[in-house]
C-alpha positions in Angstrom: 0.0 34.1 61.4 -3.4 33.0 62.5 -5.4 30.3 61.7 -7.6 31.0 58.8 -4.4 33.2 57.1 -1.9 30.3 57.4 -4.5 27.4 56.1 -4.4 29.9 52.9 -1.3 30.2 52.3 -0.5 26.2 52.7 -3.4 25.7 50.4 -1.8 28.0 47.8 1.7 26.4 48.1 -0.1 23.2 47.3 -2.0 24.7 44.3 1.6 26.3 43.4 3.4 22.9 43.7 0.7 21.0 41.7 0.9 23.5 38.7 4.0 23.2 38.5 4.3 19.4 38.5 1.5 19.2 35.5 3.8 21.8 33.9 6.6 19.5 34.6 4.9 16.5 32.8 3.4 18.3 30.4 6.7 19.5 28.4 8.3 16.2 29.0 5.5 14.2 27.2 5.6 17.6 24.1 9.5 16.9 24.3 9.2 13.0 23.7 6.0 13.8 21.0 9.0 15.9 19.2 12.0 13.7 19.6 9.6 10.6 17.5 11.7 10.1 14.1 10.4 10.6 11.4 10.6 8.6 8.4 13.2 9.9 5.3 12.0 11.1 2.3 12.8 9.7 -0.9 15.1 13.0 -2.4 13.7 11.9 -5.9 10.3 11.5 -5.6 8.0 12.6 -8.3 6.1 15.0 -6.1 5.5 17.1 -9.5 4.1 14.2 -10.8 1.9 13.1 -7.8 0.8 16.6 -7.2 -0.4 16.3 -11.2 -1.7 13.3 -11.9 -2.7 11.9 -8.1 -0.5 9.2 -5.9 -1.1 5.4 -6.7 0.5 4.9 -3.4 -2.4 6.0 -2.0 -5.3 4.2 -4.2 -8.1 3.0 -2.3 -11.6 1.2 -2.7 -13.8 4.0 -4.5 -11.4 5.5 -6.3 -11.0 6.1 -10.1 -8.3 5.4 -11.9 -7.4 6.5 -15.8 -4.8 4.1 -17.4 -4.2 5.0 -21.0 -7.1 6.6 -21.5 -9.6 3.6 -20.4 -11.3 4.5 -16.6 -11.0 2.2 -13.6 -12.9 1.9 -11.0 -11.2 0.5 -7.9 -13.4 -2.4 -6.9 -10.9 -3.4 -3.8 -7.5 -3.3 -2.8 -4.6 -6.1 -1.3 -1.5 -4.4 0.8 0.9 -7.0 1.4 4.0 -6.9 3.6 7.0 -9.4 3.5 9.4 -9.2 6.0 8.9 -5.5 6.0 8.3 -5.2 2.7 5.1 -3.8 1.6 3.3 -3.9 -1.8 -0.2 -3.0 -2.8 -2.1 -4.4 -5.3 -5.7 -3.2 -6.9 -8.7 -4.7 -8.2 -9.9 -2.8 -11.2 -13.2 -2.5 -13.3 -14.7 -0.8 -15.9 -18.1 -0.2 -17.1 -17.9 -2.9 -19.5 -16.7 -5.7 -16.8 -13.5 -5.8 -17.7 -11.3 -6.6 -14.8 -7.6 -6.3 -14.4 -5.5 -5.9 -11.2 -2.8 -2.7 -10.9 0.4 -3.5 -8.7 2.0 -0.6 -6.2 5.6 -1.0 -5.6 8.6 1.1 -5.0 11.8 -0.9 -5.2 13.2 1.8 -4.7 11.7 3.7 -7.2 7.5 3.4 -8.3 6.7 0.3 -10.3 3.5 0.1 -11.8 2.1 -2.9 -13.3 -1.2 -3.9 -15.2 -1.7 -7.2 -14.7 -4.2 -9.6 -16.9 -5.8 -12.7 -15.5 -5.2 -16.2 -17.3 -7.7 -18.2 -16.1 -6.9 -20.8 -18.9 -3.5 -21.4 -18.1 -2.4 -24.4 -17.6 1.2 -23.9 -16.3 2.8 -24.4 -12.6 5.7 -22.6 -11.3 9.1 -24.2 -10.2 11.1 -23.9 -13.4 13.5 -21.6 -13.8 11.9 -21.2 -17.0 9.0 -21.1 -18.7 7.2 -20.5 -22.0 3.8 -18.6 -22.2 1.8 -16.7 -24.8 5.2 -17.4 -27.4 7.6 -16.1 -24.8 9.9 -17.6 -23.1 10.2 -15.9 -18.9 12.9 -16.8 -16.6 12.3 -17.0 -12.8 12.4 -13.8 -11.1 11.6 -14.0 -7.6 9.1 -16.3 -5.2 8.3 -16.0 -1.7 5.6 -15.9 0.9 3.7 -12.6 2.3 0.6 -11.2 4.8 -2.3 -9.6 3.3 -4.9 -7.4 4.2 -7.9 -6.6 1.9 -10.4 -4.0 1.7 -13.1 -3.8 -0.8 -14.8 -6.4 -3.1 -11.8 -8.3 -3.7 -13.3 -12.1 -3.1 -10.9 -12.7 -0.5 -10.4 -13.0 3.3 -10.1 -9.9 5.4 -6.6 -11.0 5.6 -4.2 -14.3 5.3 -1.4 -15.2 3.3 -0.3 -15.3 -0.2 2.3 -17.8 -2.3 3.8 -15.8 -5.2 6.6 -16.5 -8.0 7.5 -13.9 -10.4 8.7 -14.6 -13.8 9.4 -11.8 -16.4 10.9 -12.1 -20.5 13.5 -10.3 -21.8 11.5 -7.7 -22.9 10.3 -7.0 -19.2 7.2 -8.3 -19.7 5.6 -10.5 -16.6 4.5 -13.4 -15.7 3.0 -14.0 -12.5 1.6 -16.6 -10.3 -0.5 -16.3 -7.1 -2.1 -18.6 -4.3 -4.4 -17.7 -1.4 -4.5 -19.3 1.5 -4.8 -22.8 0.3 -6.0 -22.0 -3.0 -4.3 -23.5 -6.1 -2.4 -21.1 -8.4 -4.0 -18.1 -10.7 -1.9 -17.1 -13.3 -1.6 -13.3 -14.9 0.8 -11.4 -17.5 2.0 -8.2 -16.4 2.7 -5.1 -18.5 4.7 -2.5 -17.1 3.2 1.2 -17.2 4.8 4.4 -17.3 3.9 7.2 -14.6 2.2 9.1 -17.4 -0.2 6.6 -18.4 -1.6 6.5 -15.2 -4.1 9.0 -13.6 -5.8 8.9 -10.3 -8.8 10.3 -9.2 -9.5 10.4 -5.8 -13.0 10.2 -4.4 -14.4 11.7 -0.9 -14.4 9.0 1.4 -13.0 8.7 5.4 -9.6 7.9 3.8 -9.5 10.9 1.2 -6.4 13.3 1.6 
């Protein structure tokens, strides 16, 4: 075998070897990607309602949400996390300027609560029961969470939230929240049925 032919054979052998290594690496990467665990789906999730009425879990600033035939624009969203447990609160606004908050949580079922602020309230949390607005509320849970805010909420982009939640025998809610070093904000909450809420996602980079 003369020199040029030997050189050509050697070069081809090297190229074949490199190609084999590349194929092996790609195969390994594909195998790792395929082996990545997938979060289990809730077998009882109401996917029919999500398809027909929109998914409140995916609300974002700019969307329109209709609650009991009243249309609101989502001005901003706050996503909270406490020890790996997450939920969301969305600031809603009507064309008349009526502002409410909608909380969205899975515990494990989807729970939707419409909140009305009570800026004139002078009560503070801590007691096991509280009387407010003619109702008695019992302490349900309290804690501290991390939050991130998007859109127009009047909050910092991220920070901490202290909260204390109460519930009456009839299911009405009373919530105390304090963002950062701010004082307590009080709100009354009414739990909604899934059929009370219709979501109209708007086009945008996060729209699906």
